[in-house]
NUTI-231273 format. One record per residue: y, z, x of N, C-alpha, C, O, CB in turn. Coordinates in steps of 0.1 Angstrom, whole numbers, plus 2048, in hexadecimal, padded with zeros to 3 digits. Glycine has a CB too. Example, Ala and Ser with C-alpha at 12.3 -4.5 7.8 and 13.67 -1.06 7.14 Angstrom:
7C784E8847D384E87B7DF84E8847DF85588E7D385A871;7EA8478807F584788980084F88180B8508867FA83988D;
***
This chain:
76028258475F27358676B26E58C77627158975C26D578;76926559677525F59D77325059E76724B59D7772655AB;77E2495A077D23A5A27802375B078823E5B6787233598;77A22C5B577D2285C378B2225C479121E5BA77321D5C8;7912235D079E21E5D379E20E5D27942085D57A42235E0;7AA2095CE7AB1FA5CD7B71F65D67C11FD5D67AD1F65BF;7B61EB5DD7C11E75E57CD1E25DC7CB1DE5D17BD1DB5EE;7D91E45E27E51E05DB7E61D15DB7E01CA5E37F21E65E1;7EE1CB5D17F01BD5D27F61B85DF7FE1BF5E57F91B85C6;7F21AC5E37F71A75F08061A65EF80C1A35E47F119A5F3;80D1A75FB81C1A65FB8201985F781A18E5FB8211A9609;82A1975EE82E18B5E98271865DC82C17D5D582D1805F3;81C18D5D98151895CD81D18E5C08221995C08071905CC;81E1855B78261885AA81E1925A28121915A082817B5A3;82619B59D8201A55948211A058582A1995828271B3595;8171A457D8181A056F8251A556882A1B056C80C1A5567;82B19D55F8381A15598351AA54D83E1B254983F195555;8291AA5478261B253C81C1BD5418111B95458201AA530;8201C95408171D45458181E053C8211E253581C1D8553;80D1E853C80D1F55348171FF53A8191FF5467FF1FB534;81D20753282721053682221F53581E22352A83420E52E;82322654081F23454082B23D54183223D54C81523754C;82F24453683B24D53783825953F82D25E53F83F251529;84225D54784126955084B27354C85627054784226555F;84728054E85128B54B85529255884C29656084A295541;86229255A86829956686229357386129A57D8652A8566;85E28657385928057F85E27258085F26A57684928057F;86326E58C86826158F85F25B59A85F2615A5877260592;8592505988512495A285923E5A985E2355A284424459D;85A23F5B68622355BE85822A5C484D22E5C686B23B5C9;85D21E5C78552155CE85121A5DC8582225E285C2075D0;8452165E18402195EE83E2285EF83E22E5FB84A2155F9;83B22F5E483723D5E582A2405DD8272385D48422465DF;82224A5E281624E5DB81825A5D381E2645D980A24F5E5;81525A5C68172665BE80B2695B68052615AF8232635B4;8072765B67FC27B5AE80127E5A080B28559F7F42875B4;7FA27A5957FE27D5887F32835807E7280582803270580;7F628C5777EC29356E7EE28D5607F928D55A7EE2A256D;7E428755A7E428054D7DD2895437D128C5467DE27254E;7E328C5387DD29452E7DE28F5207D52925177E22A252E;7E828751D7E928250F7DF27750C7DB2705157F827C50D;7DB2775007D026D4FC7D425F4FE7CC2575037CD26F4ED;7E025B4FB7E424D4FC7E524950B7E223E50F7F124A4F5;7E92535147EB2515227DD2505287DB2475317F325C529;7D32585247C62575297C02495267B924352E7BD262524;7C224451A7BD2375167C322C51E7BD2235227BF235507;7D022E5217D82245297D22235377CF21853C7E722852A;7CF22F53D7CA22F54A7BC22954B7B82225547C923E550;7B422C5417A62265407A721754079F21054779E22C534;7B02125387B12035377B71FD5447B21F35487BA1FF52B;7C020454A7C61FF5567BB1FF5617BB1F55697D220855B;7B320A5627A920A56D79E20056B7981FB5747A321856D;79C1FB55E7931F155B7981E355E7911D955E78E1F254D;7A51E25607AC1D55637B11D45717AA1D757A7B71D3559;7BE1D05727C41CE57F7CA1DA5857D01D95907CF1C357E;7CA1E657E7CE1F35837DE1F35847E31FC58A7C81F6590;7E51EA57E7F31EB57E7F91F05717F41EE5667F91DC581;8041F857380B1FE56781920156B81C20157780420B562;82220356183020656483121556182E21B5578391FE55B;83721C56B83A22A56A84822D56785122956F836232578;84B23255C85923455785B24255385324854C85C22A54B;86724855786A25655487025754687824F54287425B55F;86C26253F87126553287F26B53388127453C86826E52A;88826852A89626E52A89527D52589E28552989F266521;88B28051D88A28E51887C29351B87228F51488D28E508;87B29C52586E2A05298672AA51E85B2AD51F86E2A8536;86F2AE5158692B750A8612AF5008592B54F98742BE503;8632A24FF85C29A4F584E2964FB84D29050686428D4F2;84429A4F48362984F88322894F982D28550382C29F4F0;8362824EE8322734EE83F26B4EC8422684E08282714E2;8462684F68532614F58512524F184724C4F685B262502;85924D4E985923F4E58622374EE86723C4F885E23E4D6;86322A4EB86B2214F48792264F587F22450086A2134EF;87F22B4EB88D22F4EB89023B4F489B23E4F78922324DD;8852434F888724F50088324C50F88225651787F25A4FB;88124051287E23C52088923652789122E521871233520;88B23853489523153C89122253D88621E53B89623754A;89B21A53F89920B54089320754D88D1FC54D8A620453D;89420F55788F20B56488321456888422056789A20B56F;87820E56D86D21557286720E57E86D206584862216567;85B21258185420D58D84620858A83E210583854218598;8431FC58E8351F858C82C1FF5968302005A28341E858F;82120559181920D59A80A20759A80620159081821B595;80320A5A47F52065A67ED2135A67EF21C5AE7F31FE5B3;7E421459C7DB22059B7D021F5A67C82165A77D422158D;7D02295AF7C72285BB7BA2305B87B022C5BB7CE22E5C7;7BC23C5B37B02455B17B224E5A57BD2535A27AE24D5BE;7A725059E7A725859279C26259279125F5967A724F585;79F26E58E79527958D79627F57F7A128457B796283598;78B27F57778B28656A78729556C77E29857378127F560;78F29D56578D2AC5667852B155A7852AA55079A2B3568;77E2BD55C7762C255177E2C55447782C45397702CF555;78B2C75457932CA5397972BE53179F2BF52879F2D253D;7932B25367962A652F7A229E5357A42935317992A9521;7A92A453D7B529E5447B02965507A42975547C02A8548;7B828E5567B52865627C028756C7CC2885687B127855E;7BC2865787C52855847C52775897BA27158B7C228F58F;7D027158B7D12635907DB26259B7E626859A7D4259584;7D825A5A57E12585B07E624A5AF7DF2405AF7DA25A5BE;7F42485AE7FA23B5AC8032385B88092415BE80223B59F;80422B5BB80D2275C681821E5BF8152155B880521F5D0;8252225C283021B5BD83120D5C583020D5D183D2235BE;8332035BD8341F55C38421EF5C28471EA5CC82A1EC5BD;8471EE5B68531E65B485B1EB5A88561F059E84F1D75B1;8681EB5AA8711EF59F8721E45948721D95988801F35A4;8711E85888721DF57D87B1E457287D1F05718641DB577;8801DB56A8881DF55E8801DC55187A1D15518961D755D;87F1E55488781E253B8811DA53288B1DE52E8741F0534;87D1CE5308841C45288821C751988B1C85118811B652B;8751C75158721CA5078631CF50685B1CB50E8741BD4FE;8611D74FC8541DC4FA84C1D34F08511D04E58541EB4F4;8401CF4F58381C64ED82D1CD4E68261C74DD8321BB4F6;82B1DA4E98201E14E28241F04E38291F54ED8121DE4E8;8211F84D88232064D881620E4D581621A4D882E20A4CD;80C2074D07FF20E4CD7F42064D37F41F94D27FE2104BE;7EA20C4D87E821A4DA7F02214E57F122D4E67D921D4DC;7F62184ED80021D4F780A2124F98092074F47F8220505;81521550182020C50381D20150C81720351782C214507;8221F55098211EA51282E1E35118341E15078151E050D;8331DE51D8411D951D8411CD5268391CB53084B1E3522;84B1C452384D1B852C8581BD5368621C35328521AB524;8561BA54285F1BF54D8651B45558601A95558581C9556;8701B755C8761AE5668781B557387B1C15738841A8560;8751AE57E8761B458B8841B658F88D1AE58D86F1AA595;8861C25968931C559B8931C55AB88A1CB5B18981D4597;89C1BD5B089D1BB5BF8A81C45C48B21C65BE89F1AD5C3;8A61C95D18B11D05D88BC1C75DC8B91BB5E08AB1D85E3;8C81CC5DC8D31C45E28D71CA5EF8DC1D65EF8E01C45D8;8D51C35FA8D71C96078E21C160E8E11B460F8CA1C960F;8EC1C86148F61C161B8F61C76298FC1D162C9051C3615;8EE1C16338ED1C76408FB1C86479041C06458E41BE649;8FC1D364F9091D565690A1E365C9001EB65A9151D264D;9151E66629161F36699171FE65F9122096619231F3671;91D1FC65391E20664991020A64490E21664292720263D;9072016428FA20463D8F220B6488EB2156458F21F7639;8F42076548EE20F65F8F321D6608EB2266638F020766D;90021F65E90622C65F9002356548FE24165691522B65F;8FF22F6488FA23763C8EB23B63F8E724663C8FB22E62F;8E42326458D62356488D52406528CD2496508CE22864D;8DD24065C8DD24A6668E22586608DC2626648E6246672;8EC2576588F12636518E62696488E42766488FD260649;8DF2616418D42666388C926C6408C427763C8CE25A630;8C526664B8BB26C6548BF27965A8B728365B8B726365F;8CC27A65D8D12866638D12926598CD29D65D8E0284668;8D629064D8D629A6438C829E63F8C52AA63E8DE295636;8BF29463E8B129763A8AA29F6458A22A86428A928A638;8AD29D6528A72A465D8AB2B365C8A32BC65F8AC29E66B;8B82B66598BD2C36578B62CA64C8B22D664D8CC2C4655;8B42C36418AD2C963589E2CC63889A2D76358AE2BF629;8982C364088A2C66438882D364C87F2DA64A8842BA64B;8922D56548922E165C8942EE6558922F965A89C2E0668;8992ED64889D2F96408932FC6358933086318AB2F763B;88C2F26308832F56258742F46298712EC6328852EA61A;86C2FD62485E2FE6288552F462284A2F162885930C625;8592EE6178502E46108512D66168492CD6128532E4602;85A2D462085A2C66268552C763485B2CE63C8692C1626;84A2C16378442C164584D2B964F8542B064B8362BC645;84C2BD65B8542B76668502A86688582A066C8532BE673;8432A566583E29866684528E65D84728266082F297664;84A29365285228B64885F28664E86327A64B85529363B;86528E65787128965D86E27D666876274667877295665;86327E66E86027367785C26666E85F25B672854277680;85526966385125D65B85D25665585E24A65584826264F;86725E65187425864C87B25065788124665487D263646;87B25666388224F66E87C24167188323967688325867A;86F24066E86823367186A22966686521D66885A236673;87022C65B87222265087F21A65388A22065387322A642;87D20D65588820565989020164C89C20064D8831F9660;8891FE6418901F963589820462F89220E62B8861F462B;8A620362F8AE20E6298AB21261B8AC21D6178BC20B62B;8A82076138A520A60589821260389821B5FB8A41FD5FD;88E20E60B88121660A88322461087C22D60B87620E612;88C22561A88E23262089423C61589024761489823162C;89D23760D8A423F6038992435F989924F5F48AF2375FC;89023A5F588623E5EB87C2485F18782515EA87E2315E7;8782475FE86F25060487525E60486E26860186C24B613;88125F60988826C60A88A2725FC88727E5FA89526B611;88E26A5F289126F5E58842745DE88427E5D78972645DC;87926E5E186C2725DB86727F5E085F2865DA8612675DE;86C2845EC8672905F287029C5EE86D2A85F086628F601;87C2995E98862A45E78852A95D88822A25CF89429E5E9;8882B65D78882BC5CA8962BC5C489D2C65C38832CB5CB;8992B05BF8A62AE5B98A42AA5AA8992A85A68AE2A25C0;8AF2AA5A38AE2A85958A829A5918A92905998BC2A958E;8A029A58689928E5828A428357F8A2277582891290576;8AF2875798B927D5768BF2775828C226B5828C528456E;8C027E58D8C527959A8BB26F5A08BF2655A58C92845A4;8AF27359F8A426A5A48A425C59C8A32525A28962705A4;8A625D58F8A62515878B224958A8B123C58B8A6255578;8BD24F58D8C92475918C723F59E8CB23459F8D5250592;8C02465A78BD23F5B48B32345B28B52295B88B724A5BE;8AA2365A98A022B5A68A721F5A08A42135A389523059D;8B12215978B82175908C220F5998C52045958BE21C584;8C62155A38D120F5AC8CB2045B48C22075BD8D821A5B5;8CF1F85B28CA1EC5BA8D21EA5C78CC1E55D08CB1E05B1;8DE1EF5C78E71ED5D38E21F85DD8E42045DB8F61EE5D0;8DC1F45E88D61FD5F28E12065F88DE2125FA8CE1F65FD;8EC2005FB8F72086018FC2135F78FD21F5FC9031FF604;8FD2105EA90121A5E18F62255DF8F82315DD9042145D3;8E92205E08DE2295DF8DE2335EA8DC23F5E88D12215DE;8E022E5F68E12376028EC2416018EB24D6048E222F60F;8F823C5FD9042445FC9012505F190525B5F491023C5F8;8FB24C5E68F92565DC8EF2615E18F026D5DE8F324F5CF;8E425C5E88DA2655ED8E026F5F88DD27A5F88CE25E5F2;8E92696008EF27260A8F727D6048F72886088F8269614;8FE2795F99072835F28FE28E5EC90129A5EC90F27C5E7;8F228A5E68E92945E08E329D5EB8E32A95E98DE28C5D8;8DF2975F68D929F6008E32A86078DF2B360B8D229660B;8EF2A46088FA2AC60E8FC2B86058FE2C360B9072A4610;8FC2B65F88FD2C25EF8F22CB5F18F42D85F18FE2BD5E1;8E62C65F18DA2CE5F38DA2D66008D62E26018CD2C65F2;8DF2CF60B8E02D56188EA2E16188E72EB61E8E42CB623;8F52DF6118FF2EA6108F92F660A8FB30160E90B2E5608;8F12F45FF8EB2FF5F88E13066018E03126018E42FA5EB;8D92FE6088CE3046118D530C61C8D031761F8C52F9616;8DF3066228E630D62D8EC31A6298EC3246308F0304634;8F231A61D8F83266188EE3316158EF33C61890032360B;8E232C60F8D833660C8D233B6198CF34761A8CC32F605;8D13336248CC3376318D53416378D134B63D8C932B63A;8E233F6368EC34863B8EC3556348ED36063B8FB34263A;8EB3556278EA3626208DE36A6248DF3766268EA35F610;8D23636258C636A62A8C83706388C437B63B8BA361629;8CE3686408D036D64E8D937964F8D73826568D6361657;8E43786478EE3836478E73906428E939B6478FA38063E;8E038F6378D939A6318CF3A063B8CE3AC63D8D2397624;8C73976418BD39C64B8C43A26578BF3AC65C8B439064F;8CF39D65B8D63A36668DC3B06638DB3B966B8E139A66B;8E13B26578E63BF6528DB3C96528DD3D56568ED3BE645;8D03C564C8C43CF64C8C03D365A8BD3DE65C8B93C9644;8BE3C96628BA3CB6708C43D46778BF3DD67F8B83BE678;8D13D26758DB3DA67C8DA3E86778DB3F267F8E93D467A;8D93EA66A8D83F86648CC3FF6698CD40B66D8D83F7655;8C13F866A8B43FF66E8B640267D8B140D6818A83F666C;8BC3F96858BD3FC6938C64086968C341169E8C33EF69A;8D140968E8DA4146908D342168C8D542C6928E7412687;8CB4216818C442D67D8BA4326878BA43E68B8BD42A670;8B242868D8A942C6978B04326A48AB43B6AA8A042169B;8BB42B6A78C24306B38C843E6B18C74466BA8CD4266B7;8CD4406A58D244E6A28C74586A38C94636A88D944E695;8BB45569E8B045E69E8AC4616AC8A846C6B08A4459696;8AB4566B48A74586C38B24606CA8AE4696D28A644A6C9;8BF45E6C78C94666CE8C84746CA8CA47D6D28D74606CA;8C54776BD8C44856B88B848C6BF8BA4976C38C24856A9;8AD4846C18A248A6C78A548E6D68A14986DB8954816C6;8AC4846DD8AF4876EB8B94936EC8B749B6F58B647A6F1;8C24936E38CC49F6E48C54AC6E18C84B66E78D749C6DA;8BB4AC6D88B44B86D68AC4BC6E28AB4C86E58AB4B76C9;8A64B36E989E4B66F58A74BC7008A34C47078974A96FA;8B44B67018BD4BB70B8C54C77078CC4CD70F8C64B070F;8C44CB6FA8CC4D66F58DA4D36F38E34DB6F38CB4E26FF;8DD4C66F18EA4C16EF8EC4BC6E18E34B76DB8EE4B66FA;8F84BD6DC8FC4B66CF9094B06D19124B56D88FC4C16C4;90B4A56CA91849E6CA9214A46C091D4AD6B891748F6C8;92E4A06BF9384A66B69334A46A89354AD69F9454A06B9;92E4986A592A49569791F49E69391F4A4688925486696;9154A069B90A4A969890E4B76979094BF68F8FE4A76A2;9174BB69F91D4C969F9234CB6929224D668C9264CB6AB;92B4C168D9324C36809284C467592A4CC66C93B4B667E;91D4BC6759134BD66B90C4CA66B90A4D06609084B266D;9094D06779034DD67890C4E86729074F166C8FF4E0687;9194E76759224F166F9224F06609224FB6599304EF675;9234E465B9224E364C9154E86469154EF63C9254D4648;90A4E664D8FD4EA6488FD4FA6488F850063F8F24E5650;90250065390350E65490B51564990751F643908513662;91750E64691F51463B91851362D91951C62592C50C63B;91150862B90950761F8FE51161E8FC5166139034F861D;8F85146298ED51E6298F352C6268EC5346208E751E637;8FF52E62A90553C62890A53D61990C54961591153E631;90C5326129115336049055355FB8FA5305FD919526600;90853D5F08FE53F5E69015355DB9065395D08FE54E5E1;8FD5295DD90151E5D38F751D5C88EB5215CA9025115DA;8FB5195BC8F15165B18E850B5B68EC5035BE8F95125A4;8DC50B5B18D25025B68D64F35B58D44EB5BE8C55035AE;8DC4EF5AA8E04E15A88EB4DE5B28EB4D35B78E54DF599;8F54E75B48FF4E45BD8FA4E35CB8FE4DB5D390A4EF5BC;8F14EC5CF8EB4EC5DC8E34DF5DF8E54DA5EA8E14F85DE;8DC4DA5D58D54CD5D78DE4C25DA8DC4B95E28CC4CA5CB;8E94C25D18F34B75D38FA4B75E08FC4AD5E78FD4B75C7;8FE4C35E59054C55F18FC4C15FD9014BA60690A4D45F3;8F04C55FD8E74C26088E34B36088E14AD6138DA4CA608;8E34AC5FD8E149E5FC8ED4976038EB48D60A8DF4995ED;8F949B60090549560690549861590A49061C91149A5FF;9014A46199014A76278F749E62F8FA49A63A8FD4B6629;8EC49B6288E249262F8E84846308E647D63A8D5491627;8F047F6268F74726269014726329024696398FE46F619;90847D63391347E63D90C47E64B91247865491B48C63C;90148364D8FA48365A8F547565E8F447266A8EE48D659;8F346D6548ED45F6578F74546578F44496598E345C64D;90445765590E44D65591844F66191945B66591744C648;91D44566692644667293344D66E93944A663929438678;93945567794645B67595145167395B45466D949465680;94F44567895943A67695843366996142B666958430682;94E43666194C43065495743564A95B44064B93E43264F;95B42C64196543063795F43A62E96744162796A423630;95243B62C94C44462394C45262994A45C62193E43F620;94C45363694B46063D95546B63895147663494C45F64C;96246863896C47263496A47662596E48162197A46D636;96646D61D96447060F95947A60D95B484606960463607;94E47861494348261294648F61994349A61493647C619;94D48E62495249B62B95B4A362295A4AF622958497639;96549C61C96E4A36139674AA60796A4B560397949A60E;95D4A36029554A85F794E4B55FB94E4BF5F494B49E5F2;9484B56079414C160C94A4CC60F9474D860C9384BD618;9564C96149604D46179644DA60A9664E660996C4CE61E;9664D260096A4D75F295F4E05ED9624EB5E796D4CC5E9;9524DC5EE9474E45E99474F25F09464FC5EA93A4DD5EB;9494F25FD9484FE6059545076029535136039484FB614;9605015FF96C50A5FE96C5105F097451A5EE9785015FF;96550C5E69655125D995F5205D99555235E195E5095CF;96552A5D29605385D19545395C895553E5BD96B5415CD;9485345CD93C5355C59385435C393754B5CC93152D5CC;9355475B69315545B293A55F5B793556B5B99225565B7;94755C5B99515665BC95A5685B096055E5AC9585625C9;95C5745AC9655775A096D5835A396A58B5AB95C578593;97858559B98159059C98359658E98159058498F58C5A2;9885A258E98B5A95819975A457B9A25A458298B5B9583;99759F56E9A359A5689AC5A55649A85B055F99F59255B;9B95A35679C45AC5639CC5A65579D459D55A9CD5B056F;9C95AA54B9CF5A45409DB5AB53A9DF5AA52E9C55A2535;9E25B35439EE5BB53E9F95B153D9FD5AB5469F15C6548;9FE5B0530A095A652DA165A9534A1C5A053AA0B5A651E;A1A5B6535A265BA53BA265B754AA2F5B2550A2A5C9539;A1A5BA550A185B755FA195A8562A1F5A456BA0B5BD564;A135A1559A1359255AA2258D559A26584560A0A58B550;A2A59354FA3858E54EA4059155AA4858955EA3E596542;A3E59D560A455A056DA42596578A4B59257FA425AE571;A3559357AA31589584A3757C582A3C57558BA22589585;A37577575A3C56A572A4B569574A5055F579A39566563;A52574570A61574572A65575580A6F56F585A6757F56A;A5C57C588A5F57D596A5D57059EA6556D5A7A5758959C;A5256959BA4E55E5A3A5455159EA545475A5A3F55D5A4;A58550591A5C54358CA69545584A6A54D57BA5153D582;A7353C587A8053D581A7F533574A7A528575A8B53858A;A85538569A8653155DA7852E558A6F537558A8E52355F;A75522553A6751E54EA63528543A5752C543A5D51E55A;A6C52B53AA69535530A5D530527A55538523A75537527;A5D523523A5351F51AA45520521A3B52351AA55510516;A4551D52EA3851D535A3352C536A2752F534A39517543;A3D535539A3954353AA3454852DA2A55052CA4554B53F;A3B545522A37549515A28544511A2054C50CA4054450A;A25538515A18533512A0D53A51AA0253D515A17523516;A1053E527A0754552FA055535299F9558528A0C54653D;A0F55A525A0E56751FA065675129FE57050FA1C56D51D;A0855C50AA0055B4FD9F25595019E955F4FAA0554E4F5;9EF55150B9E154F50F9DA55C5139CF55F50F9E054551A;9E256451B9DC5715209DB57B5149D15835149E657752A;9E457A50A9E35834FF9D65804F79CF5894F29EF5824F6;9D35734F59C75704EE9BB5744F59B15794EF9C75604EB;9BB5725039AF57650B9AD58550A9A258A50B9B1572519;9B858D5099B759B5089B15A04FB9A95A94FB9C55A250A;9B55994F09AF59C4E39A15974E299959E4DB9B85964D8;99E58C4E89905864E698B5834F498D5784FA9905794DD;98458D4FA97F58C50897458250A97257E51597B59A50C;96D57F4FF9615755019665674FF95D55E4FD9565794F7;9725645009775564FE97454E50A9775525159875564FB;96E54250896A53A51397052C51197152750595A539515;97352551C97651751B98451351C98750A52497251250E;98E51A51699C5155169A15155259A051F52C9A551D50D;9A850A5299AE5095369BC5045339BE4FA52D9A650053F;9C650B5399D45075379D74FC5419D34FD54D9DE513539;9DF4F253C9E34E75459F14E45439F54E15379DA4DA542;9FA4E654DA084E454CA0C4D7553A084D555FA104F0552;A134CE54CA174C2552A264C1553A2D4C4549A114B654A;A2B4BD55EA3A4BC55FA3E4BA56EA354BA577A404C855A;A4B4B8570A4F4B657EA4E4C3587A524C3592A5E4B157E;
***
């Protein structure tokens, strides 16, 4: 079920001072803007039914605490917007969708009724405009920042930029732009409450400049990441193409020659399975990174160390204590305590040949 549209009150026509109040959560309605609202609370549905049966006028006021389902007068801001209900559609789940047009800023002076819904006496708020170069400069600055934001965010159509440029009234321009931006509800409410148009424009320029800085930084980060990925992919494909060309010509560069030599040495070693898998994984990494990379010598040193170890090579132990004493005295002067510790270790190994694990560690200058 839907209701037909109704024309707005004629310009200059006085609005009633006592009007029903519709609390809003996380939504601020500005003058000269059209806003769709979803109504679900029982008292709000009754309010809309009565409004549609009358002059279709109501006051739209934002709640200070969006978590409260049914806010009272003490949880509503003092400044709201008189709205005209244009169209209503009832949904199968019992809720309704309504399109309202903001008309005039008002201040809630006192509540004259709380049941079955809120009704308040209001006073009209007029804009304070001081024409001059500063106001013109603020308007131009606002349009400039807004134009940059439109070019960066997908949810703002380009037509909106043209529509904003055609709004001559600076106060209405601020409301139009603020209504389209995803900024904090508290900031929108502050803009609605500000009667000084110059201050309103200045505050909105500051908010949009902050939002623009965040958007530009996010865009730069995305561009840098995308560029890094594209560059890495390009280098990889070029290396693969170069490798294929060199194979066709029977040529290899110094880097590839080095990789081939390391691979041949690994093939010649009888490495344990786990070590062999780790070494070949690192060799593949080495093949895909540039020799100028800081990581290259680290991986190369690791592979050289793997290759240099005497895998599965062992010698017969000579545990003769007297022979060991002769070698220690011949090759090392003094260091009696160290020599004694080595001989003790060999003596224990000679008596218990299946001893595993102990490793001697000598620390000193």
